[in-house]
N, CA, C and O atoms as a GROMACS GRO file, in nm:
protein
  340
    1UNK      N    1   0.100  -0.160   0.004
    1UNK     CA    2   0.009   0.014   0.019
    1UNK      C    3   0.124   0.109   0.002
    1UNK      O    4   0.131   0.184  -0.095
    2UNK      N    5   0.193   0.106   0.075
    2UNK     CA    6   0.297   0.234   0.064
    2UNK      C    7   0.337   0.257  -0.043
    2UNK      O    8   0.345   0.376  -0.074
    3UNK      N    9   0.380   0.151  -0.142
    3UNK     CA   10   0.413   0.169  -0.258
    3UNK      C   11   0.309   0.274  -0.353
    3UNK      O   12   0.320   0.395  -0.372
    4UNK      N   13   0.244   0.213  -0.385
    4UNK     CA   14   0.106   0.204  -0.446
    4UNK      C   15   0.119   0.419  -0.429
    4UNK      O   16   0.152   0.495  -0.520
    5UNK      N   17   0.076   0.462  -0.268
    5UNK     CA   18   0.063   0.560  -0.241
    5UNK      C   19   0.161   0.679  -0.298
    5UNK      O   20   0.126   0.795  -0.320
    6UNK      N   21   0.306   0.619  -0.318
    6UNK     CA   22   0.445   0.696  -0.339
    6UNK      C   23   0.411   0.692  -0.498
    6UNK      O   24   0.446   0.799  -0.546
    7UNK      N   25   0.357   0.608  -0.592
    7UNK     CA   26   0.342   0.663  -0.722
    7UNK      C   27   0.225   0.757  -0.711
    7UNK      O   28   0.235   0.880  -0.710
    8UNK      N   29   0.136   0.702  -0.705
    8UNK     CA   30   0.033   0.788  -0.712
    8UNK      C   31   0.111   0.922  -0.648
    8UNK      O   32   0.133   0.999  -0.741
    9UNK      N   33   0.139   0.954  -0.574
    9UNK     CA   34   0.174   1.125  -0.533
    9UNK      C   35   0.300   1.124  -0.615
    9UNK      O   36   0.358   1.214  -0.554
   10UNK      N   37   0.411   1.076  -0.737
   10UNK     CA   38   0.437   1.094  -0.804
   10UNK      C   39   0.400   1.188  -0.953
   10UNK      O   40   0.460   1.268  -1.024
   11UNK      N   41   0.267   1.126  -0.948
   11UNK     CA   42   0.195   1.141  -1.076
   11UNK      C   43   0.078   1.289  -1.061
   11UNK      O   44   0.004   1.354  -1.136
   12UNK      N   45   0.125   1.287  -0.898
   12UNK     CA   46   0.028   1.440  -0.917
   12UNK      C   47   0.119   1.583  -0.887
   12UNK      O   48   0.189   1.600  -0.787
   13UNK      N   49   0.104   1.665  -0.981
   13UNK     CA   50   0.134   1.738  -1.034
   13UNK      C   51   0.159   1.868  -0.909
   13UNK      O   52   0.069   1.883  -0.826
   14UNK      N   53   0.295   1.965  -0.902
   14UNK     CA   54   0.315   1.982  -0.740
   14UNK      C   55   0.218   2.067  -0.791
   14UNK      O   56   0.178   2.068  -0.907
   15UNK      N   57   0.156   2.188  -0.636
   15UNK     CA   58   0.088   2.247  -0.623
   15UNK      C   59   0.108   2.341  -0.612
   15UNK      O   60   0.024   2.431  -0.611
   16UNK      N   61   0.281   2.359  -0.595
   16UNK     CA   62   0.315   2.568  -0.612
   16UNK      C   63   0.271   2.595  -0.477
   16UNK      O   64   0.258   2.524  -0.377
   17UNK      N   65   0.248   2.752  -0.511
   17UNK     CA   66   0.262   2.828  -0.462
   17UNK      C   67   0.103   2.809  -0.359
   17UNK      O   68  -0.007   2.809  -0.415
   18UNK      N   69   0.119   2.793  -0.204
   18UNK     CA   70  -0.025   2.738  -0.149
   18UNK      C   71  -0.079   2.861  -0.130
   18UNK      O   72  -0.202   2.851  -0.131
   19UNK      N   73  -0.036   2.990  -0.110
   19UNK     CA   74  -0.123   3.123  -0.112
   19UNK      C   75  -0.208   3.109  -0.226
   19UNK      O   76  -0.328   3.088  -0.210
   20UNK      N   77  -0.162   3.118  -0.326
   20UNK     CA   78  -0.217   3.128  -0.488
   20UNK      C   79  -0.273   3.003  -0.524
   20UNK      O   80  -0.318   2.996  -0.638
   21UNK      N   81  -0.279   2.905  -0.453
   21UNK     CA   82  -0.334   2.802  -0.514
   21UNK      C   83  -0.461   2.790  -0.588
   21UNK      O   84  -0.481   2.723  -0.689
   22UNK      N   85  -0.574   2.895  -0.497
   22UNK     CA   86  -0.729   2.869  -0.590
   22UNK      C   87  -0.701   2.984  -0.689
   22UNK      O   88  -0.804   2.978  -0.756
   23UNK      N   89  -0.633   3.078  -0.738
   23UNK     CA   90  -0.632   3.144  -0.826
   23UNK      C   91  -0.535   3.100  -0.960
   23UNK      O   92  -0.507   3.185  -1.045
   24UNK      N   93  -0.494   2.976  -0.968
   24UNK     CA   94  -0.441   2.930  -1.074
   24UNK      C   95  -0.572   2.884  -1.200
   24UNK      O   96  -0.693   2.877  -1.182
   25UNK      N   97  -0.529   2.869  -1.266
   25UNK     CA   98  -0.591   2.820  -1.369
   25UNK      C   99  -0.753   2.891  -1.452
   25UNK      O  100  -0.825   2.846  -1.541
   26UNK      N  101  -0.758   3.026  -1.363
   26UNK     CA  102  -0.834   3.117  -1.390
   26UNK      C  103  -0.764   3.257  -1.510
   26UNK      O  104  -0.658   3.318  -1.509
   27UNK      N  105  -0.885   3.263  -1.600
   27UNK     CA  106  -0.869   3.356  -1.671
   27UNK      C  107  -0.915   3.499  -1.661
   27UNK      O  108  -1.036   3.508  -1.640
   28UNK      N  109  -0.871   3.577  -1.668
   28UNK     CA  110  -0.915   3.763  -1.655
   28UNK      C  111  -0.882   3.859  -1.757
   28UNK      O  112  -0.767   3.899  -1.775
   29UNK      N  113  -0.977   3.897  -1.823
   29UNK     CA  114  -0.966   3.926  -1.939
   29UNK      C  115  -0.949   4.062  -1.909
   29UNK      O  116  -1.018   4.088  -1.810
   30UNK      N  117  -0.885   4.164  -1.951
   30UNK     CA  118  -0.840   4.306  -1.927
   30UNK      C  119  -0.833   4.373  -2.048
   30UNK      O  120  -0.744   4.344  -2.128
   31UNK      N  121  -0.942   4.489  -2.078
   31UNK     CA  122  -0.934   4.586  -2.124
   31UNK      C  123  -0.881   4.685  -2.200
   31UNK      O  124  -0.906   4.776  -2.121
   32UNK      N  125  -0.811   4.757  -2.319
   32UNK     CA  126  -0.745   4.837  -2.340
   32UNK      C  127  -0.763   4.870  -2.473
   32UNK      O  128  -0.815   4.815  -2.570
   33UNK      N  129  -0.671   5.034  -2.440
   33UNK     CA  130  -0.735   5.117  -2.567
   33UNK      C  131  -0.604   5.099  -2.682
   33UNK      O  132  -0.516   5.026  -2.637
   34UNK      N  133  -0.586   5.136  -2.777
   34UNK     CA  134  -0.419   5.193  -2.895
   34UNK      C  135  -0.415   5.266  -2.872
   34UNK      O  136  -0.499   5.277  -2.783
   35UNK      N  137  -0.351   5.386  -2.894
   35UNK     CA  138  -0.368   5.520  -2.922
   35UNK      C  139  -0.315   5.541  -3.033
   35UNK      O  140  -0.260   5.444  -3.085
   36UNK      N  141  -0.314   5.650  -3.094
   36UNK     CA  142  -0.273   5.762  -3.205
   36UNK      C  143  -0.130   5.704  -3.236
   36UNK      O  144  -0.105   5.648  -3.343
   37UNK      N  145  -0.005   5.728  -3.096
   37UNK     CA  146   0.131   5.699  -3.122
   37UNK      C  147   0.150   5.573  -3.128
   37UNK      O  148   0.267   5.542  -3.150
   38UNK      N  149   0.054   5.463  -3.114
   38UNK     CA  150   0.052   5.317  -3.087
   38UNK      C  151   0.105   5.244  -2.939
   38UNK      O  152   0.157   5.134  -2.921
   39UNK      N  153   0.072   5.344  -2.850
   39UNK     CA  154   0.066   5.275  -2.685
   39UNK      C  155  -0.032   5.182  -2.654
   39UNK      O  156  -0.129   5.167  -2.728
   40UNK      N  157  -0.012   5.106  -2.533
   40UNK     CA  158  -0.140   5.060  -2.518
   40UNK      C  159  -0.174   5.132  -2.395
   40UNK      O  160  -0.081   5.164  -2.321
   41UNK      N  161  -0.316   5.166  -2.357
   41UNK     CA  162  -0.359   5.206  -2.226
   41UNK      C  163  -0.457   5.137  -2.153
   41UNK      O  164  -0.561   5.113  -2.215
   42UNK      N  165  -0.452   5.108  -2.060
   42UNK     CA  166  -0.511   4.962  -2.028
   42UNK      C  167  -0.667   5.052  -1.940
   42UNK      O  168  -0.646   5.154  -1.875
   43UNK      N  169  -0.803   4.998  -1.954
   43UNK     CA  170  -0.912   5.050  -1.925
   43UNK      C  171  -0.934   5.009  -1.791
   43UNK      O  172  -0.967   5.074  -1.692
   44UNK      N  173  -0.904   4.854  -1.810
   44UNK     CA  174  -0.909   4.810  -1.627
   44UNK      C  175  -0.758   4.743  -1.564
   44UNK      O  176  -0.668   4.696  -1.634
   45UNK      N  177  -0.759   4.753  -1.425
   45UNK     CA  178  -0.652   4.715  -1.338
   45UNK      C  179  -0.609   4.540  -1.391
   45UNK      O  180  -0.682   4.446  -1.421
   46UNK      N  181  -0.498   4.549  -1.386
   46UNK     CA  182  -0.452   4.382  -1.416
   46UNK      C  183  -0.457   4.345  -1.300
   46UNK      O  184  -0.430   4.431  -1.215
   47UNK      N  185  -0.497   4.190  -1.247
   47UNK     CA  186  -0.463   4.120  -1.111
   47UNK      C  187  -0.328   4.146  -1.063
   47UNK      O  188  -0.232   4.160  -1.139
   48UNK      N  189  -0.320   4.155  -0.885
   48UNK     CA  190  -0.172   4.194  -0.875
   48UNK      C  191  -0.102   4.063  -0.840
   48UNK      O  192  -0.170   3.967  -0.806
   49UNK      N  193  -0.008   4.057  -0.846
   49UNK     CA  194   0.116   3.945  -0.818
   49UNK      C  195   0.038   3.898  -0.633
   49UNK      O  196  -0.019   3.961  -0.544
   50UNK      N  197   0.082   3.751  -0.655
   50UNK     CA  198   0.047   3.689  -0.533
   50UNK      C  199   0.172   3.759  -0.396
   50UNK      O  200   0.292   3.761  -0.423
   51UNK      N  201   0.137   3.796  -0.298
   51UNK     CA  202   0.220   3.859  -0.245
   51UNK      C  203   0.314   3.767  -0.172
   51UNK      O  204   0.406   3.813  -0.104
   52UNK      N  205   0.293   3.638  -0.186
   52UNK     CA  206   0.404   3.520  -0.109
   52UNK      C  207   0.529   3.450  -0.253
   52UNK      O  208   0.642   3.400  -0.250
   53UNK      N  209   0.445   3.479  -0.350
   53UNK     CA  210   0.541   3.390  -0.455
   53UNK      C  211   0.591   3.534  -0.588
   53UNK      O  212   0.674   3.515  -0.676
   54UNK      N  213   0.506   3.687  -0.563
   54UNK     CA  214   0.528   3.721  -0.645
   54UNK      C  215   0.511   3.742  -0.786
   54UNK      O  216   0.551   3.839  -0.851
   55UNK      N  217   0.404   3.574  -0.855
   55UNK     CA  218   0.385   3.573  -0.998
   55UNK      C  219   0.210   3.625  -1.004
   55UNK      O  220   0.133   3.624  -0.908
   56UNK      N  221   0.182   3.662  -1.125
   56UNK     CA  222   0.066   3.654  -1.082
   56UNK      C  223  -0.033   3.526  -1.216
   56UNK      O  224  -0.041   3.541  -1.338
   57UNK      N  225  -0.097   3.404  -1.124
   57UNK     CA  226  -0.140   3.275  -1.140
   57UNK      C  227  -0.278   3.306  -1.235
   57UNK      O  228  -0.344   3.209  -1.273
   58UNK      N  229  -0.304   3.398  -1.260
   58UNK     CA  230  -0.418   3.422  -1.365
   58UNK      C  231  -0.351   3.413  -1.503
   58UNK      O  232  -0.252   3.480  -1.532
   59UNK      N  233  -0.404   3.335  -1.577
   59UNK     CA  234  -0.388   3.319  -1.744
   59UNK      C  235  -0.492   3.483  -1.744
   59UNK      O  236  -0.599   3.504  -1.687
   60UNK      N  237  -0.404   3.582  -1.835
   60UNK     CA  238  -0.441   3.738  -1.872
   60UNK      C  239  -0.425   3.704  -2.026
   60UNK      O  240  -0.345   3.645  -2.099
   61UNK      N  241  -0.580   3.792  -2.036
   61UNK     CA  242  -0.632   3.769  -2.242
   61UNK      C  243  -0.632   3.968  -2.214
   61UNK      O  244  -0.691   4.036  -2.130
   62UNK      N  245  -0.560   3.998  -2.302
   62UNK     CA  246  -0.572   4.125  -2.284
   62UNK      C  247  -0.693   4.181  -2.454
   62UNK      O  248  -0.717   4.134  -2.566
   63UNK      N  249  -0.724   4.272  -2.393
   63UNK     CA  250  -0.830   4.254  -2.578
   63UNK      C  251  -0.769   4.397  -2.568
   63UNK      O  252  -0.783   4.453  -2.460
   64UNK      N  253  -0.727   4.440  -2.633
   64UNK     CA  254  -0.710   4.562  -2.765
   64UNK      C  255  -0.759   4.640  -2.828
   64UNK      O  256  -0.744   4.600  -2.944
   65UNK      N  257  -0.811   4.731  -2.830
   65UNK     CA  258  -0.894   4.792  -2.923
   65UNK      C  259  -0.872   4.892  -3.012
   65UNK      O  260  -0.799   4.976  -2.960
   66UNK      N  261  -0.898   4.916  -3.103
   66UNK     CA  262  -0.774   4.994  -3.263
   66UNK      C  263  -0.814   5.117  -3.215
   66UNK      O  264  -0.913   5.139  -3.145
   67UNK      N  265  -0.730   5.197  -3.256
   67UNK     CA  266  -0.752   5.327  -3.256
   67UNK      C  267  -0.803   5.358  -3.395
   67UNK      O  268  -0.761   5.316  -3.503
   68UNK      N  269  -0.894   5.432  -3.368
   68UNK     CA  270  -1.022   5.513  -3.491
   68UNK      C  271  -1.009   5.616  -3.459
   68UNK      O  272  -1.042   5.669  -3.353
   69UNK      N  273  -0.933   5.680  -3.593
   69UNK     CA  274  -0.992   5.819  -3.610
   69UNK      C  275  -1.110   5.879  -3.699
   69UNK      O  276  -1.136   5.882  -3.819
   70UNK      N  277  -1.175   5.931  -3.571
   70UNK     CA  278  -1.326   5.895  -3.636
   70UNK      C  279  -1.327   6.129  -3.679
   70UNK      O  280  -1.330   6.216  -3.593
   71UNK      N  281  -1.326   6.142  -3.776
   71UNK     CA  282  -1.387   6.234  -3.837
   71UNK      C  283  -1.470   6.288  -3.802
   71UNK      O  284  -1.557   6.205  -3.775
   72UNK      N  285  -1.514   6.413  -3.777
   72UNK     CA  286  -1.551   6.525  -3.732
   72UNK      C  287  -1.728   6.523  -3.741
   72UNK      O  288  -1.780   6.560  -3.846
   73UNK      N  289  -1.790   6.491  -3.656
   73UNK     CA  290  -1.926   6.531  -3.683
   73UNK      C  291  -1.991   6.677  -3.790
   73UNK      O  292  -2.071   6.668  -3.883
   74UNK      N  293  -1.926   6.803  -3.737
   74UNK     CA  294  -1.986   6.901  -3.807
   74UNK      C  295  -1.884   6.903  -3.921
   74UNK      O  296  -1.894   7.012  -3.977
   75UNK      N  297  -1.772   6.814  -3.990
   75UNK     CA  298  -1.732   6.834  -4.132
   75UNK      C  299  -1.800   6.750  -4.261
   75UNK      O  300  -1.781   6.760  -4.382
   76UNK      N  301  -1.897   6.650  -4.169
   76UNK     CA  302  -2.007   6.573  -4.217
   76UNK      C  303  -2.126   6.660  -4.246
   76UNK      O  304  -2.215   6.661  -4.330
   77UNK      N  305  -2.099   6.716  -4.166
   77UNK     CA  306  -2.303   6.806  -4.259
   77UNK      C  307  -2.298   6.928  -4.355
   77UNK      O  308  -2.378   6.974  -4.437
   78UNK      N  309  -2.119   6.979  -4.293
   78UNK     CA  310  -2.052   7.085  -4.328
   78UNK      C  311  -2.096   7.049  -4.524
   78UNK      O  312  -2.168   7.124  -4.590
   79UNK      N  313  -2.031   6.925  -4.575
   79UNK     CA  314  -2.006   6.817  -4.729
   79UNK      C  315  -2.119   6.782  -4.734
   79UNK      O  316  -2.133   6.717  -4.837
   80UNK      N  317  -2.228   6.789  -4.669
   80UNK     CA  318  -2.342   6.674  -4.749
   80UNK      C  319  -2.332   6.565  -4.679
   80UNK      O  320  -2.445   6.535  -4.640
   81UNK      N  321  -2.220   6.458  -4.628
   81UNK     CA  322  -2.200   6.332  -4.608
   81UNK      C  323  -2.338   6.332  -4.476
   81UNK      O  324  -2.352   6.399  -4.374
   82UNK      N  325  -2.439   6.200  -4.552
   82UNK     CA  326  -2.527   6.165  -4.447
   82UNK      C  327  -2.531   6.051  -4.426
   82UNK      O  328  -2.624   6.026  -4.349
   83UNK      N  329  -2.462   5.942  -4.464
   83UNK     CA  330  -2.448   5.806  -4.463
   83UNK      C  331  -2.310   5.829  -4.421
   83UNK      O  332  -2.247   5.931  -4.448
   84UNK      N  333  -2.258   5.709  -4.341
   84UNK     CA  334  -2.100   5.678  -4.412
   84UNK      C  335  -2.078   5.478  -4.459
   84UNK      O  336  -2.152   5.384  -4.428
   85UNK      N  337  -1.978   5.478  -4.522
   85UNK     CA  338  -2.012   5.426  -4.608
   85UNK      C  339  -1.946   5.310  -4.472
   85UNK      O  340  -1.945   5.188  -4.490
   0.00000   0.00000   0.00000
């Protein structure tokens, strides 16, 4: 029985940091905007790192919304553009 238990323990993955074990395996979506100069500004804060091990255990998904240069609405009215393509 003791040998069997040892073999089972070897198959179990290392639990890693016990302080952030419950956060591992989760996915977090973070919204961000791309600016005109190409930089990215986060809308939402990213999750904080674990106080004990110093890593962020969640899988981060950053959704970057592209920069869109919208023409001024008054310019459309002056030039007679009623619909946008």
